[in-house]
MILO-20945 format. One record per residue: residue in one letter; residue number from 1; x, y, z of N, C-alpha, C in turn. Coordinates in Angstrom, 1 decimal. Example, Ala and Ser with C-alpha at 12.3 -4.5 7.8 and 13.67 -1.06 7.14 Angstrom:
site residuo->A num->1 nxx->13.2 nyy->-5.7 nzz->7.8 caxx->12.3 cayy->-4.5 cazz->7.8 cxx->13.2 cyy->-3.3 czz->7.8
site residuo->S num->2 nxx->12.8 nyy->-2.2 nzz->7.1 caxx->13.7 cayy->-1.1 cazz->7.1 cxx->12.9 cyy->0.0 czz->7.9
END
This chain:
site residuo->X num->1 nxx->77.5 nyy->175.3 nzz->-15.0 caxx->77.1 cayy->174.0 cazz->-15.1 cxx->75.3 cyy->174.1 czz->-14.8
site residuo->X num->2 nxx->74.5 nyy->173.6 nzz->-14.9 caxx->73.3 cayy->173.7 cazz->-14.5 cxx->72.5 cyy->172.5 czz->-13.7
site residuo->X num->3 nxx->71.7 nyy->172.3 nzz->-13.3 caxx->70.9 cayy->171.9 cazz->-12.4 cxx->71.5 cyy->170.7 czz->-12.1
site residuo->X num->4 nxx->70.6 nyy->170.2 nzz->-13.5 caxx->70.5 cayy->168.8 cazz->-14.2 cxx->71.8 cyy->168.1 czz->-14.1
site residuo->X num->5 nxx->73.4 nyy->169.0 nzz->-14.5 caxx->74.4 cayy->168.8 cazz->-14.6 cxx->74.9 cyy->168.3 czz->-13.3
site residuo->X num->6 nxx->74.8 nyy->168.9 nzz->-12.8 caxx->75.5 cayy->168.8 cazz->-11.1 cxx->74.6 cyy->167.9 czz->-10.3
site residuo->X num->7 nxx->73.7 nyy->167.9 nzz->-10.7 caxx->73.4 cayy->166.3 cazz->-10.1 cxx->73.7 cyy->165.2 czz->-10.7
site residuo->X num->8 nxx->73.7 nyy->164.8 nzz->-12.2 caxx->74.6 cayy->164.1 cazz->-12.6 cxx->75.9 cyy->163.7 czz->-12.4
site residuo->X num->9 nxx->76.5 nyy->164.7 nzz->-12.0 caxx->77.9 cayy->164.8 cazz->-11.5 cxx->77.8 cyy->164.5 czz->-10.0
site residuo->X num->10 nxx->77.2 nyy->164.3 nzz->-9.6 caxx->77.1 cayy->164.1 cazz->-7.8 cxx->76.7 cyy->162.5 czz->-8.2
site residuo->X num->11 nxx->75.8 nyy->162.6 nzz->-8.9 caxx->75.7 cayy->161.2 cazz->-9.4 cxx->76.8 cyy->160.2 czz->-9.2
site residuo->X num->12 nxx->77.2 nyy->160.7 nzz->-10.4 caxx->78.6 cayy->159.6 cazz->-10.8 cxx->79.9 cyy->159.5 czz->-9.5
site residuo->X num->13 nxx->79.8 nyy->160.4 nzz->-9.0 caxx->80.9 cayy->160.7 cazz->-8.4 cxx->80.2 cyy->159.1 czz->-7.2
site residuo->X num->14 nxx->78.8 nyy->159.5 nzz->-6.4 caxx->78.4 cayy->158.6 cazz->-5.7 cxx->78.8 cyy->157.2 czz->-6.1
site residuo->X num->15 nxx->78.4 nyy->157.1 nzz->-7.3 caxx->79.2 cayy->155.7 cazz->-8.0 cxx->80.4 cyy->155.4 czz->-7.9
site residuo->X num->16 nxx->81.0 nyy->156.2 nzz->-8.1 caxx->82.4 cayy->156.0 cazz->-8.2 cxx->82.9 cyy->155.5 czz->-6.4
site residuo->X num->17 nxx->82.4 nyy->156.1 nzz->-5.8 caxx->82.5 cayy->156.1 cazz->-4.2 cxx->82.0 cyy->154.6 czz->-3.9
site residuo->X num->18 nxx->81.0 nyy->154.2 nzz->-4.4 caxx->80.6 cayy->152.9 cazz->-4.1 cxx->81.4 cyy->151.7 czz->-4.6
site residuo->X num->19 nxx->81.5 nyy->152.2 nzz->-6.1 caxx->82.5 cayy->151.5 cazz->-6.5 cxx->84.0 cyy->151.0 czz->-5.8
site residuo->X num->20 nxx->84.6 nyy->151.9 nzz->-5.2 caxx->85.6 cayy->151.9 cazz->-4.8 cxx->85.3 cyy->151.5 czz->-3.6
site residuo->X num->21 nxx->84.7 nyy->151.3 nzz->-2.5 caxx->84.2 cayy->150.9 cazz->-1.4 cxx->83.9 cyy->149.4 czz->-1.4
site residuo->X num->22 nxx->83.0 nyy->149.0 nzz->-2.7 caxx->83.1 cayy->147.8 cazz->-3.0 cxx->84.0 cyy->147.0 czz->-3.4
site residuo->X num->23 nxx->85.1 nyy->147.4 nzz->-4.1 caxx->86.3 cayy->146.9 cazz->-4.1 cxx->87.1 cyy->146.5 czz->-2.9
site residuo->X num->24 nxx->87.0 nyy->147.6 nzz->-2.0 caxx->87.8 cayy->147.5 cazz->-0.8 cxx->86.9 cyy->146.4 czz->0.0
site residuo->X num->25 nxx->85.9 nyy->146.1 nzz->0.3 caxx->85.2 cayy->145.0 cazz->0.8 cxx->85.3 cyy->143.9 czz->0.1
site residuo->X num->26 nxx->85.1 nyy->143.4 nzz->-1.4 caxx->85.7 cayy->142.4 cazz->-2.0 cxx->87.1 cyy->142.0 czz->-1.4
site residuo->X num->27 nxx->87.9 nyy->142.4 nzz->-1.7 caxx->89.6 cayy->142.4 cazz->-1.1 cxx->89.6 cyy->142.1 czz->0.4
site residuo->X num->28 nxx->88.7 nyy->143.0 nzz->1.3 caxx->89.0 cayy->142.2 cazz->2.5 cxx->88.1 cyy->140.9 czz->3.1
site residuo->X num->29 nxx->87.2 nyy->141.0 nzz->2.1 caxx->86.5 cayy->139.5 cazz->2.0 cxx->87.3 cyy->138.4 czz->1.6
site residuo->X num->30 nxx->88.5 nyy->138.5 nzz->0.9 caxx->89.3 cayy->137.6 cazz->0.3 cxx->90.3 cyy->137.6 czz->1.1
site residuo->X num->31 nxx->90.6 nyy->138.4 nzz->1.7 caxx->91.7 cayy->138.5 cazz->2.8 cxx->91.0 cyy->137.4 czz->4.3
site residuo->X num->32 nxx->89.8 nyy->137.6 nzz->4.4 caxx->89.4 cayy->137.1 cazz->5.6 cxx->89.4 cyy->135.4 czz->5.6
site residuo->X num->33 nxx->88.7 nyy->135.4 nzz->4.0 caxx->88.5 cayy->133.7 cazz->3.7 cxx->89.7 cyy->132.9 czz->3.7
site residuo->X num->34 nxx->91.1 nyy->133.7 nzz->3.3 caxx->92.2 cayy->133.3 cazz->3.4 cxx->92.6 cyy->133.0 czz->4.4
site residuo->X num->35 nxx->92.5 nyy->133.7 nzz->5.6 caxx->92.8 cayy->133.7 cazz->6.9 cxx->92.1 cyy->132.8 czz->7.5
site residuo->X num->36 nxx->90.9 nyy->132.5 nzz->7.3 caxx->90.0 cayy->131.4 cazz->7.5 cxx->90.4 cyy->130.1 czz->7.4
site residuo->X num->37 nxx->90.8 nyy->130.2 nzz->5.9 caxx->91.5 cayy->128.9 cazz->5.5 cxx->92.7 cyy->128.3 czz->6.2
site residuo->X num->38 nxx->93.3 nyy->129.4 nzz->6.4 caxx->94.7 cayy->129.3 cazz->7.0 cxx->94.5 cyy->128.6 czz->8.4
site residuo->X num->39 nxx->93.8 nyy->129.4 nzz->8.9 caxx->93.6 cayy->129.2 cazz->10.3 cxx->92.8 cyy->127.5 czz->10.6
site residuo->X num->40 nxx->91.9 nyy->127.4 nzz->9.4 caxx->91.3 cayy->125.8 cazz->9.3 cxx->92.5 cyy->124.7 czz->9.2
site residuo->X num->41 nxx->93.3 nyy->124.9 nzz->8.6 caxx->94.2 cayy->124.4 cazz->8.3 cxx->95.2 cyy->123.8 czz->9.3
site residuo->X num->42 nxx->95.3 nyy->125.3 nzz->9.8 caxx->96.1 cayy->125.1 cazz->11.3 cxx->95.5 cyy->124.2 czz->12.4
site residuo->X num->43 nxx->94.3 nyy->124.5 nzz->12.4 caxx->93.8 cayy->123.9 cazz->13.3 cxx->93.5 cyy->122.2 czz->13.2
site residuo->X num->44 nxx->93.3 nyy->122.0 nzz->11.8 caxx->93.4 cayy->120.6 cazz->11.5 cxx->94.9 cyy->119.8 czz->12.0
site residuo->X num->45 nxx->95.8 nyy->120.6 nzz->11.5 caxx->97.2 cayy->120.0 cazz->12.0 cxx->97.4 cyy->119.9 czz->13.3
site residuo->X num->46 nxx->96.8 nyy->121.0 nzz->13.8 caxx->97.2 cayy->121.1 cazz->15.9 cxx->96.1 cyy->119.7 czz->16.0
site residuo->X num->47 nxx->95.2 nyy->119.3 nzz->15.4 caxx->94.5 cayy->118.3 cazz->16.3 cxx->94.8 cyy->117.0 czz->15.9
site residuo->X num->48 nxx->95.3 nyy->117.0 nzz->14.3 caxx->95.9 cayy->115.8 cazz->13.8 cxx->97.8 cyy->115.5 czz->15.0
site residuo->X num->49 nxx->97.9 nyy->116.4 nzz->15.4 caxx->99.3 cayy->116.5 cazz->16.2 cxx->99.1 cyy->116.1 czz->17.4
site residuo->X num->50 nxx->98.0 nyy->117.0 nzz->18.1 caxx->97.6 cayy->116.6 cazz->19.7 cxx->97.0 cyy->115.1 czz->19.6
site residuo->X num->51 nxx->96.4 nyy->114.3 nzz->18.6 caxx->95.8 cayy->112.8 cazz->18.5 cxx->97.6 cyy->111.9 czz->18.6
site residuo->X num->52 nxx->98.1 nyy->112.2 nzz->17.3 caxx->99.6 cayy->111.7 cazz->17.4 cxx->100.4 cyy->111.8 czz->19.0
site residuo->X num->53 nxx->100.4 nyy->112.8 nzz->19.3 caxx->101.2 cayy->112.8 cazz->20.5 cxx->100.2 cyy->112.2 czz->21.9
site residuo->X num->54 nxx->99.2 nyy->112.0 nzz->21.9 caxx->98.0 cayy->111.7 cazz->22.6 cxx->98.5 cyy->110.0 czz->23.1
site residuo->X num->55 nxx->98.3 nyy->109.8 nzz->21.5 caxx->98.7 cayy->108.1 cazz->21.3 cxx->99.9 cyy->107.4 czz->21.5
site residuo->X num->56 nxx->100.5 nyy->108.3 nzz->21.5 caxx->101.9 cayy->108.0 cazz->22.0 cxx->102.2 cyy->108.1 czz->23.4
site residuo->X num->57 nxx->102.1 nyy->109.2 nzz->23.8 caxx->101.7 cayy->109.0 cazz->25.5 cxx->101.1 cyy->107.9 czz->25.9
site residuo->X num->58 nxx->100.0 nyy->107.4 nzz->25.4 caxx->99.1 cayy->106.3 cazz->25.9 cxx->100.1 cyy->105.4 czz->25.8
site residuo->X num->59 nxx->100.9 nyy->105.0 nzz->24.2 caxx->101.4 cayy->103.7 cazz->24.4 cxx->102.7 cyy->103.7 czz->25.2
site residuo->X num->60 nxx->103.4 nyy->104.9 nzz->25.5 caxx->104.2 cayy->104.9 cazz->26.5 cxx->104.0 cyy->104.5 czz->27.8
site residuo->X num->61 nxx->103.1 nyy->105.1 nzz->28.6 caxx->102.5 cayy->104.7 cazz->29.6 cxx->102.1 cyy->103.4 czz->29.7
site residuo->X num->62 nxx->101.6 nyy->102.5 nzz->29.0 caxx->101.2 cayy->101.5 cazz->28.9 cxx->102.5 cyy->100.7 czz->29.3
site residuo->X num->63 nxx->103.4 nyy->101.2 nzz->27.8 caxx->104.8 cayy->100.3 cazz->28.1 cxx->105.4 cyy->100.0 czz->29.6
site residuo->X num->64 nxx->105.4 nyy->101.7 nzz->29.8 caxx->106.0 cayy->101.8 cazz->31.4 cxx->104.9 cyy->101.1 czz->32.4
site residuo->X num->65 nxx->104.0 nyy->101.0 nzz->32.2 caxx->103.0 cayy->100.2 cazz->33.6 cxx->103.3 cyy->98.7 czz->33.5
site residuo->X num->66 nxx->103.6 nyy->98.3 nzz->31.9 caxx->104.0 cayy->96.6 cazz->32.0 cxx->105.3 cyy->96.5 czz->32.4
site residuo->X num->67 nxx->106.3 nyy->97.1 nzz->32.2 caxx->107.4 cayy->97.1 cazz->32.8 cxx->107.3 cyy->96.9 czz->34.3
site residuo->X num->68 nxx->106.6 nyy->98.2 nzz->35.1 caxx->106.7 cayy->98.3 cazz->36.0 cxx->105.9 cyy->97.0 czz->36.9
site residuo->X num->69 nxx->105.0 nyy->96.3 nzz->36.0 caxx->104.0 cayy->95.6 cazz->36.6 cxx->105.1 cyy->94.1 czz->36.6
site residuo->X num->70 nxx->105.9 nyy->94.0 nzz->35.5 caxx->106.6 cayy->92.7 cazz->35.3 cxx->107.7 cyy->92.5 czz->36.3
site residuo->X num->71 nxx->108.3 nyy->93.8 nzz->36.6 caxx->109.5 cayy->94.2 cazz->37.7 cxx->109.0 cyy->93.8 czz->39.3
site residuo->X num->72 nxx->107.5 nyy->94.3 nzz->39.1 caxx->106.6 cayy->93.8 cazz->40.6 cxx->106.4 cyy->92.1 czz->40.9
site residuo->X num->73 nxx->105.8 nyy->91.8 nzz->39.5 caxx->105.9 cayy->90.7 cazz->39.7 cxx->106.9 cyy->89.4 czz->40.0
site residuo->X num->74 nxx->107.9 nyy->90.1 nzz->39.1 caxx->109.4 cayy->89.5 cazz->39.5 cxx->109.4 cyy->89.1 czz->40.8
site residuo->X num->75 nxx->109.8 nyy->90.6 nzz->41.6 caxx->110.3 cayy->90.7 cazz->43.2 cxx->109.3 cyy->89.8 czz->43.8
site residuo->X num->76 nxx->108.0 nyy->90.0 nzz->43.6 caxx->106.7 cayy->88.8 cazz->44.2 cxx->107.5 cyy->87.4 czz->44.3
site residuo->X num->77 nxx->107.8 nyy->87.3 nzz->43.0 caxx->108.1 cayy->85.6 cazz->42.8 cxx->109.5 cyy->85.4 czz->43.7
site residuo->X num->78 nxx->110.3 nyy->86.4 nzz->43.2 caxx->111.6 cayy->86.1 cazz->44.4 cxx->111.2 cyy->86.3 czz->45.7
site residuo->X num->79 nxx->110.5 nyy->87.1 nzz->46.1 caxx->110.6 cayy->86.7 cazz->47.5 cxx->109.6 cyy->85.8 czz->48.0
site residuo->X num->80 nxx->108.6 nyy->85.4 nzz->47.3 caxx->107.8 cayy->84.0 cazz->47.6 cxx->108.7 cyy->82.8 czz->47.5
site residuo->X num->81 nxx->109.6 nyy->82.4 nzz->46.6 caxx->110.6 cayy->81.5 cazz->46.9 cxx->111.2 cyy->81.5 czz->47.6
site residuo->X num->82 nxx->112.1 nyy->82.6 nzz->48.1 caxx->112.9 cayy->82.6 cazz->49.1 cxx->112.1 cyy->82.3 czz->50.5
site residuo->X num->83 nxx->111.1 nyy->83.1 nzz->50.6 caxx->110.4 cayy->82.7 cazz->51.9 cxx->109.7 cyy->80.9 czz->51.9
site residuo->X num->84 nxx->109.7 nyy->80.5 nzz->50.5 caxx->109.3 cayy->79.1 cazz->50.6 cxx->110.6 cyy->78.1 czz->51.2
site residuo->X num->85 nxx->112.0 nyy->78.8 nzz->50.7 caxx->112.9 cayy->78.2 cazz->51.1 cxx->113.2 cyy->78.3 czz->52.5
site residuo->X num->86 nxx->112.6 nyy->79.5 nzz->53.0 caxx->112.9 cayy->79.8 cazz->54.5 cxx->112.1 cyy->79.2 czz->55.4
site residuo->X num->87 nxx->110.7 nyy->78.8 nzz->54.6 caxx->109.6 cayy->78.0 cazz->55.7 cxx->110.0 cyy->76.5 czz->55.9
site residuo->X num->88 nxx->110.4 nyy->76.0 nzz->54.1 caxx->110.6 cayy->74.7 cazz->54.6 cxx->111.9 cyy->74.0 czz->55.4
site residuo->X num->89 nxx->112.8 nyy->75.0 nzz->55.4 caxx->113.9 cayy->74.7 cazz->56.0 cxx->113.8 cyy->74.8 czz->57.5
site residuo->X num->90 nxx->112.7 nyy->75.8 nzz->58.1 caxx->112.5 cayy->76.2 cazz->59.6 cxx->111.9 cyy->75.2 czz->60.4
site residuo->X num->91 nxx->112.1 nyy->74.2 nzz->61.0 caxx->111.5 cayy->73.3 cazz->61.8 cxx->112.1 cyy->74.0 czz->63.3
site residuo->X num->92 nxx->110.9 nyy->74.1 nzz->63.9 caxx->111.0 cayy->74.4 cazz->65.5 cxx->111.3 cyy->73.1 czz->65.9
site residuo->X num->93 nxx->111.4 nyy->73.3 nzz->67.5 caxx->111.6 cayy->71.7 cazz->68.6 cxx->110.3 cyy->71.3 czz->68.5
site residuo->X num->94 nxx->109.3 nyy->72.0 nzz->68.4 caxx->107.7 cayy->71.0 cazz->68.8 cxx->107.2 cyy->70.4 czz->67.5
site residuo->X num->95 nxx->107.6 nyy->71.3 nzz->66.1 caxx->107.0 cayy->70.8 cazz->65.2 cxx->108.3 cyy->69.3 czz->65.0
site residuo->X num->96 nxx->109.5 nyy->69.4 nzz->65.5 caxx->110.5 cayy->68.1 cazz->65.5 cxx->109.7 cyy->67.3 czz->66.3
site residuo->X num->97 nxx->109.1 nyy->67.5 nzz->67.7 caxx->108.7 cayy->66.2 cazz->68.7 cxx->107.3 cyy->65.6 czz->67.9
site residuo->X num->98 nxx->106.4 nyy->66.7 nzz->67.6 caxx->105.2 cayy->66.1 cazz->66.6 cxx->105.7 cyy->65.3 czz->65.3
site residuo->X num->99 nxx->106.7 nyy->65.4 nzz->64.7 caxx->107.4 cayy->64.2 cazz->63.6 cxx->108.0 cyy->63.5 czz->63.8
site residuo->X num->100 nxx->108.6 nyy->63.4 nzz->65.4 caxx->108.9 cayy->62.2 cazz->65.8 cxx->107.8 cyy->61.6 czz->66.4
site residuo->X num->101 nxx->106.9 nyy->61.7 nzz->67.0 caxx->105.4 cayy->61.3 cazz->67.4 cxx->105.2 cyy->60.4 czz->66.6
site residuo->X num->102 nxx->104.8 nyy->61.1 nzz->65.7 caxx->104.0 cayy->60.3 cazz->64.1 cxx->104.8 cyy->59.3 czz->63.8
site residuo->X num->103 nxx->105.8 nyy->59.4 nzz->63.6 caxx->106.9 cayy->58.3 cazz->63.1 cxx->107.0 cyy->57.1 czz->64.1
site residuo->X num->104 nxx->107.3 nyy->57.6 nzz->65.2 caxx->107.1 cayy->56.2 cazz->66.2 cxx->105.9 cyy->55.7 czz->66.3
site residuo->X num->105 nxx->104.5 nyy->56.3 nzz->66.7 caxx->103.4 cayy->55.8 cazz->66.3 cxx->103.2 cyy->54.7 czz->65.6
site residuo->X num->106 nxx->103.6 nyy->54.6 nzz->64.9 caxx->103.6 cayy->53.7 cazz->63.5 cxx->104.5 cyy->52.6 czz->63.6
site residuo->X num->107 nxx->105.5 nyy->52.6 nzz->64.6 caxx->106.6 cayy->51.7 cazz->65.1 cxx->106.1 cyy->50.6 czz->66.1
END
């Protein structure tokens, strides 16, 4: 084999190696792009799910707070009603005397 033939043969081997590596690079690039798309899809679905879960949690907390506020309001109303009945029914001796004095003053 002459030097020129050896040189051409070496160039062919280099070219074959380059082509083989380029194929591997392209395959790896495809794989990485596919993984990126899958990850992007996963992140998008996760964000949608998290948003939905967050909205449900907010709705649930608002509903619980509303129920708690309603219950507390009802307790306050019942307590106030009971106290008003007690207050109007409680007349001490001094108050009774003042009422009698006012009534007798007019007679």
